[in-house]
C-alpha positions as a printed NumPy array, in Angstrom:
array([[-54.714,  -6.399, -14.897],
       [-52.975,  -2.84 , -14.674],
       [-56.105,  -1.42 , -13.18 ],
       [-56.299,  -3.866, -10.595],
       [-52.612,  -3.731,  -9.794],
       [-52.919,  -0.09 ,  -9.348],
       [-55.975,  -0.291,  -7.276],
       [-54.472,  -3.053,  -4.952],
       [-51.547,  -0.511,  -4.981],
       [-53.671,   2.217,  -3.879],
       [-55.399,   0.289,  -0.719],
       [-51.844,  -1.04 ,   0.207],
       [-51.42 ,   3.072,   1.399],
       [-51.179,   3.142,   4.913],
       [-51.547,   6.792,   4.629],
       [-54.73 ,   6.402,   2.998],
       [-56.516,   4.311,   5.283],
       [-55.181,   6.313,   8.448],
       [-57.09 ,   9.345,   6.394],
       [-60.153,   6.932,   6.195],
       [-59.913,   6.227,   9.766],
       [-59.543,   9.824,  11.024],
       [-62.179,  10.866,   8.222],
       [-64.565,   8.462,   9.891],
       [-63.972,   9.821,  13.465],
       [-64.465,  13.332,  12.821],
       [-67.732,  12.654,  10.949],
       [-68.838,  10.405,  14.339],
       [-67.737,  13.469,  16.312],
       [-69.857,  16.154,  14.   ],
       [-72.528,  13.836,  14.529],
       [-72.312,  13.117,  17.705],
       [-75.772,  15.927,  19.253],
       [-77.626,  13.471,  15.995],
       [-76.404,  10.568,  17.806],
       [-77.167,  11.813,  21.12 ],
       [-80.65 ,  12.736,  20.233],
       [-81.455,   9.016,  18.636],
       [-80.362,   7.47 ,  21.918],
       [-82.425,   9.56 ,  23.73 ],
       [-79.803,  11.891,  25.679],
       [-81.714,  15.334,  25.144],
       [-79.284,  17.422,  27.766],
       [-75.947,  15.74 ,  26.287],
       [-77.832,  16.544,  22.559],
       [-78.476,  19.807,  23.499],
       [-75.233,  20.892,  24.654],
       [-73.379,  19.557,  21.948],
       [-75.714,  21.491,  19.218],
       [-74.24 ,  24.645,  20.699],
       [-70.799,  23.625,  19.458],
       [-72.513,  23.736,  16.232],
       [-72.851,  27.554,  16.78 ],
       [-70.982,  28.904,  19.105],
       [-69.975,  32.655,  18.522],
       [-71.27 ,  31.804,  14.616],
       [-68.646,  29.203,  14.556],
       [-69.06 ,  25.631,  13.948],
       [-66.621,  23.806,  16.439],
       [-67.311,  20.577,  15.59 ],
       [-66.582,  21.206,  12.111],
       [-63.054,  22.313,  12.935],
       [-62.104,  18.548,  13.567],
       [-61.866,  18.033,  10.302],
       [-58.966,  20.122,   9.682],
       [-57.   ,  16.893,  11.15 ],
       [-57.85 ,  14.562,   7.762],
       [-57.118,  17.837,   5.435],
       [-53.736,  18.716,   7.415],
       [-52.569,  15.014,   7.362],
       [-53.262,  14.299,   3.868],
       [-51.751,  17.669,   2.961],
       [-48.34 ,  16.817,   4.789],
       [-48.308,  13.14 ,   3.552],
       [-49.897,  12.923,   0.024],
       [-49.933,  16.335,  -1.074],
       [-52.221,  19.406,  -2.734],
       [-54.66 ,  17.309,  -4.878],
       [-55.318,  14.361,  -1.459],
       [-55.858,  17.41 ,   0.712],
       [-58.307,  18.552,  -1.879],
       [-60.414,  15.541,  -2.091],
       [-60.097,  14.739,   1.545],
       [-61.779,  18.301,   2.058],
       [-64.431,  17.535,  -0.609],
       [-64.914,  14.469,   1.263],
       [-65.048,  16.47 ,   4.405],
       [-68.079,  18.751,   2.601],
       [-70.009,  15.63 ,   1.828],
       [-69.974,  14.863,   5.371],
       [-70.973,  18.227,   6.155],
       [-73.863,  18.622,   3.845],
       [-76.62 ,  16.242,   5.345],
       [-76.42 ,  18.579,   8.795],
       [-76.395,  22.084,   6.949],
       [-79.175,  20.851,   4.752],
       [-81.435,  20.046,   7.539],
       [-80.532,  22.662,   9.691],
       [-80.447,  25.654,   7.453],
       [-82.165,  26.746,   4.919],
       [-81.366,  27.792,   0.612],
       [-78.81 ,  28.93 ,   0.071],
       [-76.941,  28.864,   3.749],
       [-77.105,  25.119,   3.344],
       [-75.076,  25.374,   0.815],
       [-73.027,  27.846,   1.298],
       [-71.687,  27.143,   4.532],
       [-69.988,  24.005,   4.166],
       [-68.65 ,  25.536,   0.917],
       [-66.751,  28.165,   2.536],
       [-65.915,  25.843,   5.251],
       [-64.317,  23.21 ,   2.567],
       [-62.851,  26.29 ,   0.786],
       [-61.038,  27.243,   3.863],
       [-59.946,  23.714,   4.872],
       [-58.775,  23.195,   0.945],
       [-56.754,  26.335,   1.476],
       [-55.16 ,  25.051,   4.556],
       [-54.374,  21.757,   3.415],
       [-52.637,  23.193,   0.139],
       [-50.857,  25.899,   2.13 ],
       [-49.4  ,  22.819,   4.348],
       [-48.943,  20.996,   1.025],
       [-46.905,  23.244,  -0.148],
       [-45.122,  23.85 ,   2.988],
       [-44.526,  20.188,   3.368],
       [-43.244,  20.003,  -0.287],
       [-40.911,  22.952,   0.404],
       [-39.583,  21.435,   3.512],
       [-38.757,  18.23 ,   1.473],
       [-37.436,  19.571,  -1.392],
       [-34.973,  21.167,   0.889],
       [-34.286,  18.151,   2.774],
       [-33.965,  16.346,  -0.865],
       [-31.202,  19.259,  -1.741],
       [-29.204,  19.073,   1.409],
       [-28.961,  15.381,   0.669],
       [-27.505,  15.577,  -2.894],
       [-25.468,  18.299,  -1.863],
       [-23.892,  15.921,   0.696],
       [-24.07 ,  13.243,  -1.749],
       [-21.76 ,  15.16 ,  -4.646],
       [-19.683,  16.335,  -1.596],
       [-18.866,  12.476,  -0.558],
       [-18.129,  12.089,  -4.072],
       [-15.481,  14.612,  -4.187],
       [-14.222,  13.825,  -0.822],
       [-14.339,   9.5  ,  -2.111],
       [-12.177,  11.262,  -4.987],
       [ -9.788,  12.586,  -2.886],
       [ -9.223,   9.627,  -0.19 ],
       [ -8.938,   6.799,  -3.115],
       [ -5.457,   5.683,  -4.742],
       [ -7.536,   3.784,  -7.598],
       [-10.312,   3.923,  -9.798],
       [-11.801,   0.619,  -8.341],
       [-11.436,   1.49 ,  -4.694],
       [-13.367,   5.12 ,  -5.726],
       [-15.823,   3.552,  -7.686],
       [-16.64 ,   1.124,  -4.564],
       [-17.447,   3.827,  -2.217],
       [-19.563,   5.806,  -5.329],
       [-21.951,   2.968,  -5.122],
       [-22.733,   3.131,  -1.664],
       [-23.004,   6.768,  -1.411],
       [-25.322,   7.275,  -4.254],
       [-28.441,   5.584,  -2.408],
       [-28.058,   8.112,   0.443],
       [-29.095,  11.151,  -2.003],
       [-32.624,   9.17 ,  -2.71 ],
       [-36.001,   9.906,  -0.983],
       [-35.858,   5.882,  -0.109],
       [-31.922,   4.578,   0.498],
       [-33.201,   1.524,   1.91 ],
       [-34.724,   0.523,  -1.323],
       [-32.532,   2.241,  -3.783],
       [-29.895,   0.075,  -5.57 ],
       [-26.694,   1.458,  -7.851],
       [-24.862,  -0.067, -10.583],
       [-21.889,   1.985, -12.526],
       [-20.403,   0.178, -15.582],
       [-16.845,   1.375, -17.233],
       [-14.365,  -0.358, -19.151],
       [-16.378,  -3.506, -19.109],
       [-15.905,  -3.048, -15.304],
       [-18.693,  -3.888, -13.11 ],
       [-19.339,  -1.878,  -9.552],
       [-22.573,  -2.553,  -7.565],
       [-23.994,  -1.311,  -4.455],
       [-24.366,  -4.037,  -1.351],
       [-27.167,  -6.489,  -1.819],
       [-27.713,  -5.366,  -5.738],
       [-30.865,  -6.28 ,  -7.498],
       [-32.677,  -4.889, -10.193],
       [-36.092,  -2.816,  -9.464],
       [-39.111,  -1.665, -11.601],
       [-37.926,   1.536, -11.08 ],
       [-34.722,   2.293, -13.052],
       [-32.995,   5.711, -14.243],
       [-29.32 ,   5.774, -16.071],
       [-27.113,   8.463, -17.165],
       [-24.193,   7.724, -19.655],
       [-20.456,   8.277, -17.89 ],
       [-18.446,  10.793, -20.055],
       [-14.906,  11.364, -19.161],
       [-13.446,  13.843, -21.297],
       [-16.178,  13.834, -23.963],
       [-16.17 ,  10.151, -24.368],
       [-19.052,   7.48 , -23.461],
       [-17.003,   5.37 , -21.029],
       [-19.741,   3.627, -19.251],
       [-23.205,   4.025, -17.384],
       [-24.772,   4.74 , -14.452],
       [-27.913,   3.332, -13.369],
       [-30.075,   3.649, -10.065],
       [-32.956,   1.311,  -9.121],
       [-35.948,   1.543,  -6.525],
       [-38.574,  -0.411,  -5.26 ],
       [-40.586,   2.424,  -4.211],
       [-42.34 ,   5.196,  -6.642],
       [-39.365,   7.794,  -6.198],
       [-40.464,  10.72 ,  -7.822],
       [-36.972,  11.127,  -8.568],
       [-36.896,   8.089, -10.735],
       [-39.619,   9.047, -12.9  ],
       [-37.81 ,  10.651, -15.313],
       [-34.23 ,  11.742, -15.809],
       [-33.57 ,  14.295, -13.517],
       [-30.535,  17.164, -12.734],
       [-29.465,  14.857,  -9.636],
       [-28.708,  11.93 , -12.011],
       [-27.078,  14.092, -14.612],
       [-24.794,  15.894, -12.018],
       [-24.078,  12.669, -10.37 ],
       [-22.699,  11.096, -13.576],
       [-21.133,  14.204, -14.457],
       [-19.447,  14.61 , -10.708],
       [-18.316,  10.717, -10.979],
       [-16.733,  11.329, -14.752],
       [-14.766,  14.207, -13.369],
       [-13.528,  12.568, -10.058],
       [-12.492,   9.673, -11.997],
       [-10.613,  11.309, -14.702],
       [ -8.886,  13.719, -11.423],
       [ -8.401,   9.666,  -9.533],
       [ -6.633,   8.707, -12.792],
       [ -4.624,  11.594, -12.805],
       [ -3.418,  11.491,  -8.889],
       [ -2.786,   7.798,  -9.563],
       [ -0.457,   8.922, -12.427],
       [  1.199,  11.999, -10.849],
       [  1.9  ,   9.114,  -8.056],
       [  3.559,   7.075, -10.115],
       [  5.448,   9.385, -11.894],
       [  6.712,  10.915,  -8.432],
       [  6.997,   6.812,  -7.183],
       [  9.434,   6.775, -10.53 ],
       [ 11.396,  10.045, -10.219],
       [ 11.965,   9.273,  -6.104],
       [ 13.292,   5.904,  -7.437],
       [ 15.597,   7.566, -10.222],
       [ 16.741,  10.032,  -7.475],
       [ 17.207,   7.101,  -5.27 ],
       [ 19.519,   5.149,  -7.835],
       [ 21.26 ,   8.769,  -8.908],
       [ 21.361,   9.143,  -5.249],
       [ 23.241,   5.504,  -4.912],
       [ 25.26 ,   6.156,  -8.004],
       [ 26.653,   9.367,  -6.833],
       [ 27.841,   7.419,  -3.33 ],
       [ 28.92 ,   4.732,  -5.287],
       [ 31.064,   7.014,  -7.543],
       [ 32.244,   9.092,  -4.597],
       [ 33.646,   6.049,  -2.344],
       [ 35.036,   4.897,  -5.638],
       [ 36.95 ,   8.433,  -5.618],
       [ 38.265,   8.24 ,  -1.948],
       [ 38.882,   4.642,  -2.269],
       [ 40.966,   5.579,  -5.01 ],
       [ 42.647,   8.735,  -3.51 ],
       [ 43.264,   6.18 ,  -0.533],
       [ 44.668,   3.428,  -2.722],
       [ 47.268,   6.38 ,  -4.669],
       [ 48.354,   7.607,  -1.185],
       [ 49.093,   3.929,   0.312],
       [ 50.802,   3.259,  -3.204],
       [ 52.786,   6.275,  -3.007],
       [ 53.587,   5.389,   1.161],
       [ 54.182,   1.58 ,   0.01 ],
       [ 56.382,   2.69 ,  -2.597],
       [ 59.008,   4.573,  -0.729],
       [ 58.562,   3.121,   2.637],
       [ 59.103,  -0.383,   0.858],
       [ 62.523,   0.458,  -0.466],
       [ 63.838,   2.367,   2.137],
       [ 63.291,  -0.589,   4.551],
       [ 64.341,  -3.273,   2.266],
       [ 67.988,  -2.352,   2.202],
       [ 68.341,  -2.535,   5.61 ],
       [ 66.401,  -5.421,   6.386],
       [ 69.1  ,  -7.427,   4.441],
       [ 71.892,  -5.482,   5.961],
       [ 70.224,  -6.8  ,   9.271],
       [ 69.87 , -10.665,   7.834],
       [ 73.477, -10.41 ,   6.819],
       [ 74.674,  -9.234,  10.043],
       [ 72.484, -11.97 ,  11.588],
       [ 73.605, -14.875,   9.244],
       [ 77.272, -14.028,  10.053],
       [ 76.62 , -13.946,  13.685],
       [ 75.175, -17.152,  13.324],
       [ 77.955, -18.579,  11.618],
       [ 80.094, -17.605,  14.395],
       [ 78.2  , -18.703,  17.22 ],
       [ 78.028, -21.831,  15.797],
       [ 81.683, -22.604,  16.219],
       [ 81.737, -21.621,  19.772],
       [ 78.226, -23.548,  20.236],
       [ 76.373, -20.888,  21.818],
       [ 72.895, -22.661,  21.634],
       [ 70.562, -19.518,  23.338],
       [ 72.533, -17.067,  21.441],
       [ 71.974, -18.955,  18.189],
       [ 68.338, -19.646,  19.458],
       [ 67.828, -16.134,  19.456],
       [ 69.57 , -15.285,  16.041],
       [ 66.87 , -17.749,  14.632],
       [ 63.6  , -15.471,  16.298],
       [ 65.738, -12.665,  14.727],
       [ 65.592, -14.289,  11.073],
       [ 62.361, -15.422,  11.409],
       [ 61.245, -11.635,  12.269],
       [ 62.935, -10.749,   9.124],
       [ 61.162, -12.978,   7.107],
       [ 57.823, -11.421,   8.334],
       [ 59.27 ,  -7.517,   7.612],
       [ 60.159,  -8.877,   3.888],
       [ 56.631, -10.029,   3.708],
       [ 55.468,  -6.705,   4.593],
       [ 57.659,  -5.14 ,   2.825],
       [ 56.934,  -7.448,  -0.41 ],
       [ 53.055,  -6.851,   0.15 ],
       [ 53.552,  -2.86 ,   0.435],
       [ 55.034,  -3.151,  -3.107],
       [ 53.209,  -5.74 ,  -4.383],
       [ 50.116,  -3.682,  -3.805],
       [ 51.187,  -0.632,  -5.905],
       [ 52.604,  -2.873,  -9.007],
       [ 50.404,  -5.493,  -9.408],
       [ 51.393,  -6.507, -12.744],
       [ 48.184,  -7.574, -15.708],
       [ 47.517, -11.416, -15.566],
       [ 49.1  , -13.847, -17.822],
       [ 46.506, -16.006, -18.603],
       [ 46.925, -20.095, -19.582],
       [ 45.098, -23.282, -19.231],
       [ 45.551, -24.286, -15.561],
       [ 44.491, -27.367, -13.709],
       [ 42.303, -26.048, -10.535],
       [ 43.215, -28.78 ,  -8.467],
       [ 47.206, -27.937,  -8.998],
       [ 46.52 , -24.55 ,  -7.983],
       [ 44.882, -25.63 ,  -4.73 ],
       [ 47.153, -28.073,  -4.319],
       [ 49.949, -25.415,  -4.532],
       [ 48.733, -23.28 ,  -2.405],
       [ 48.244, -25.51 ,   0.033],
       [ 52.003, -26.436,   0.434],
       [ 52.981, -22.849,   1.427],
       [ 50.858, -23.519,   4.356],
       [ 51.237, -25.577,   7.722],
       [ 48.181, -26.831,   9.471],
       [ 48.349, -27.446,  12.827],
       [ 47.214, -30.71 ,  14.074],
       [ 44.041, -29.374,  15.519],
       [ 42.729, -28.225,  12.716],
       [ 41.222, -30.928,  10.063],
       [ 41.432, -30.15 ,   6.501],
       [ 38.233, -31.181,   3.935],
       [ 38.971, -30.958,   0.061],
       [ 35.952, -31.668,  -2.655],
       [ 36.901, -30.761,  -5.931],
       [ 34.149, -31.724,  -8.93 ],
       [ 36.769, -33.631, -11.125],
       [ 35.004, -32.284, -14.227],
       [ 35.762, -28.696, -13.472],
       [ 39.646, -28.426, -13.262],
       [ 40.828, -26.495, -15.989],
       [ 40.061, -23.111, -16.402],
       [ 42.035, -20.039, -17.815],
       [ 43.274, -17.889, -15.427],
       [ 46.933, -16.467, -14.086],
       [ 47.983, -19.433, -11.926],
       [ 50.391, -17.654, -10.119],
       [ 47.826, -14.933,  -9.055],
       [ 45.241, -17.216,  -8.062],
       [ 47.691, -19.444,  -6.507],
       [ 48.286, -16.399,  -3.934],
       [ 44.454, -15.633,  -3.648],
       [ 43.778, -18.971,  -2.796],
       [ 46.725, -19.213,  -0.239],
       [ 46.007, -15.991,   1.4  ],
       [ 42.129, -16.822,   1.88 ],
       [ 43.368, -20.419,   3.579],
       [ 45.885, -18.65 ,   5.522],
       [ 43.445, -16.627,   7.246],
       [ 41.459, -19.459,   7.896],
       [ 43.905, -21.07 ,   9.935],
       [ 44.479, -17.934,  11.845],
       [ 40.866, -17.581,  12.016],
       [ 40.835, -20.999,  14.593],
       [ 42.717, -19.004,  16.926],
       [ 44.879, -21.815,  18.376],
       [ 41.247, -24.135,  18.764],
       [ 40.465, -26.765,  16.734],
       [ 38.572, -26.909,  14.155],
       [ 37.935, -27.269,   9.853],
       [ 38.891, -25.546,   7.   ],
       [ 36.554, -27.136,   4.183],
       [ 37.566, -26.414,   0.302],
       [ 34.8  , -27.185,  -1.966],
       [ 33.733, -26.383,  -6.174],
       [ 30.439, -25.442,  -7.549],
       [ 29.566, -24.278, -11.381],
       [ 27.397, -22.755, -13.505],
       [ 27.036, -21.826, -17.037],
       [ 29.617, -18.921, -16.736],
       [ 31.506, -19.187, -13.701],
       [ 33.781, -22.002, -11.559],
       [ 33.195, -21.272,  -7.854],
       [ 35.858, -22.237,  -5.604],
       [ 34.842, -22.1  ,  -2.035],
       [ 36.581, -21.937,   1.458],
       [ 34.826, -22.565,   4.673],
       [ 36.159, -22.376,   7.91 ],
       [ 34.603, -22.733,  11.63 ],
       [ 36.978, -20.058,  13.137],
       [ 35.897, -16.875,  15.019],
       [ 33.745, -15.744,  12.245],
       [ 33.873, -12.006,  11.422],
       [ 31.799,  -9.126,  12.807],
       [ 29.154,  -7.689,  11.166],
       [ 30.172,  -3.916,  11.53 ],
       [ 33.626,  -4.944,   9.942],
       [ 32.348,  -7.017,   7.002],
       [ 32.103,  -3.856,   4.249],
       [ 36.047,  -2.771,   5.803],
       [ 37.551,  -6.314,   4.9  ],
       [ 38.706,  -5.692,   1.413],
       [ 39.648,  -2.009,   2.273],
       [ 43.658,  -1.715,   2.606],
       [ 45.251,  -1.27 ,   5.8  ],
       [ 42.102,  -2.584,   7.461],
       [ 43.011,  -5.214,   9.721],
       [ 42.052,  -6.865,  13.041],
       [ 45.173,  -9.475,  13.411],
       [ 48.059,  -8.381,  15.708],
       [ 50.15 ,  -9.172,  12.844],
       [ 50.055,  -8.042,   9.105],
       [ 49.   ,  -4.576,   7.664],
       [ 45.777,  -5.689,   6.27 ],
       [ 46.756,  -6.17 ,   2.447],
       [ 45.801,  -9.365,   2.14 ],
       [ 42.644,  -9.718,   0.894],
       [ 42.808,  -6.017,  -0.559],
       [ 45.443,  -7.634,  -3.043],
       [ 43.432, -11.042,  -3.386],
       [ 40.34 ,  -8.631,  -4.395],
       [ 42.51 ,  -6.857,  -7.189],
       [ 43.843, -10.31 ,  -8.188],
       [ 40.595, -11.788,  -9.045],
       [ 38.968,  -9.053, -10.42 ],
       [ 41.473,  -8.269, -12.798],
       [ 41.155, -12.03 , -14.019],
       [ 37.634, -11.127, -14.306],
       [ 35.725, -12.891, -11.329],
       [ 34.629, -11.501,  -8.298],
       [ 35.138, -12.783,  -4.669],
       [ 32.118, -12.864,  -2.107],
       [ 32.392, -13.574,   1.557],
       [ 29.331, -14.474,   4.34 ],
       [ 30.324, -14.717,   7.903],
       [ 28.78 , -15.041,  11.689],
       [ 30.362, -14.449,  14.738],
       [ 31.396, -18.112,  16.404],
       [ 30.279, -20.229,  13.813],
       [ 32.815, -19.22 ,  10.681],
       [ 33.515, -17.484,   7.373],
       [ 32.63 , -18.095,   4.016],
       [ 35.043, -16.868,   1.08 ],
       [ 33.908, -17.6  ,  -2.215],
       [ 35.774, -17.149,  -5.446],
       [ 34.631, -17.032,  -9.008],
       [ 36.122, -17.346, -11.805],
       [ 35.037, -17.337, -15.22 ],
       [ 35.221, -20.42 , -17.033],
       [ 36.253, -17.924, -19.923],
       [ 38.074, -15.092, -19.756],
       [ 35.715, -11.497, -20.254],
       [ 37.405,  -8.723, -22.033]])
């Protein structure tokens, strides 16, 4: 069966068929004089016979260089010599009929030796050129593997490229398939299938066998007949490149981690710097507030007493216009006193005195301090089972009152709603204050809790700053979200149990 298969393979070789056809054509050309004589073309026979010995050279015999050179170019040295020997057999009958012994054998033998020598030279030149082209392909393959290693972000990406690069280094790229197995992961070239011809090489990384490189071909590729230098070099190059990709991947990971840590550290430093600036600002505000507050309170009390005496005197004389003016003055004194109180409270907020308090009572008390205009509708929706918590009632009521007062002022005299609701989770009770007022611009969102920041014509911007400090010292936190033209939501989160 093997003999029949090999025989069939030989006859299937197209180059062999071409050589036979060329040899047959050369034989016909060589024996044209004899063929002409048999056909009775005596003139043609005489003319063609002259070509057999023109200037002592058999010019018709030169046609046999064609099959010999072709055979040498496509098949190699041995087939070219075999072709030359066949040419000798074709030449012998003519030599025997024309020349006497020993010239009958000497001339074709010498000619065949020349044919064989020429064929051998052509075959060696072709082989040298083929080897040179193959070396260029191999070098390009190794270069492409190195470049793929540099361009790949992972081993998977790299090996996915390698299985398409390796076939280009073989003699028959279209009939070559590659499979690489490493750490139980398999990478295959497109349209992979196993062929009869195969070579393989272990994949070594840091001296450890971690996988295998397999190359399959559907041709009788001389480079796949045995383990050659290319396969071993490819395996070594791939192993080194995998190590390179792994190291670069690790370095990228370390770099990203370092960059993240630097960003975090920078952020921490910025936060510390911001806290330091805030502390310095608070200290300056506190020092100013303490001095100014005491200095203003005494004159305000004197003005209030004078206004009271004037009001008493004017009441007796029934001067209504003057009486109304004094009422306005008294109201403005209350506003000034409120500002002074805020300044002093900001600098000397006392520690919380925590007791069990009723949340509904705290909200009701806060609402009692505020007068709601008729155009503002109030909605209160509390969860009954969340009514009690441990906190400082006075401080938290003040926070609620401040937020509700801001919500009313945010309506700017227009109709709107103020909604108060509660939520809870395992740790916090959340009191949510939502209004439909003018909203807070995005650029002001980070500033609203800063001391002395205000966008209102009245007040000095301490209300929310004080509220934030009161909530935080009671173990809670205050959050805000807003949309210009639609309203603002403040959420006060208070712990169910006070944290140390």
